[in-house]
N, C-alpha and C positions, 0 to 999 in steps of 0.2 A: 440474551446474547452470549455466545460462547467465545472465549478468547483462547487462542492457541498458546500453549506453554512454550516459550522461546527456548529454554534450555533443553527440553525434550526434543524439539524439532531440530536443533543444531547438533544432536547426536547422530543424525542420519547423514552419512557421507555425501550422498547426492545433493542434499540440501545445502551443505557447506560449499559444494562446487557451484551451485546456482547462485549463492550469495556472493561468492568470489567473482563470478561473471558479472553480476549486478554491480558490485563494487567497481569493477573496471569500467563498465559502461557509464555509470553515474559520475565517476571521477573524471572521465574523459569529457563529459558534458560540462562539468563545473570548472575544469581546468586545474584541479588540485585533488589530492587524495582525501576522500571523505571519511575514510576509516571503516574498518570491518563492522564495528557496532552500529554505526549509522546505516550502513548498507544492509545489515541484517534486519534492523528494525523496519526499514523501508520495504525490503523484499517480503518480510513476513506480513506486514500490513497490506501490501498490494497483491501478492501472488501466492502466498503459502497455501491458502485454502484451495484454490484452483489447482495448484501443483499436486497437492495431496489427493484430491479427487481424481486427477488424471493418472498419476504415476503410482499411487499407493491407495487404491480405493478401499482395501480391507484393513489398512493399517490402523491400529488403535493408538491414538495419541492422548496423553493426559491433557485434559482441558479444565478450565475453571469458568464458572458462571460469573458474568459481569452484569450488574444492573444497567438497564437502558438509561441513557442520559435524559431522554424526554419521551413522554408517552404521546405527545402531540404529533400527529402525522405531518409530514412535510408539505402535503397539499394545502393544508390550512395556512401554513406559514407563507406559501407562495402568493396567496391572495392578498396578504397584508404588505408585501414588499412594494417598493416603488416601481414605476414602469421602467422598462428597459430603454436606455438611451441609445439612439442610433448614432454610430460613429462612422466617420469616413476618413480615408487615408489622406494625408497631406501630399500635395504634389510639390516637389522641389525643383521642377523644371518650369521655365517661363513660357 
């Protein structure tokens, strides 16, 4: 697994603008300022790779190898989980 170097990514002005936009959106959702660092971590984790592939396909970014947490495929874990419980919405009208 390859992890994107946060400091290298934040040197790109367009990325900083995207993070600021993400900061505004997420702060509006939560009702308070989540802070630039939290917004940057969230944006990098969710959108950085797709953004780089789309806007900077030939950009060489320093990356570092991160060992995988588990070699067990997710499909095997799904078989061992409990069955999904069906839920229904409560009606508050009589």
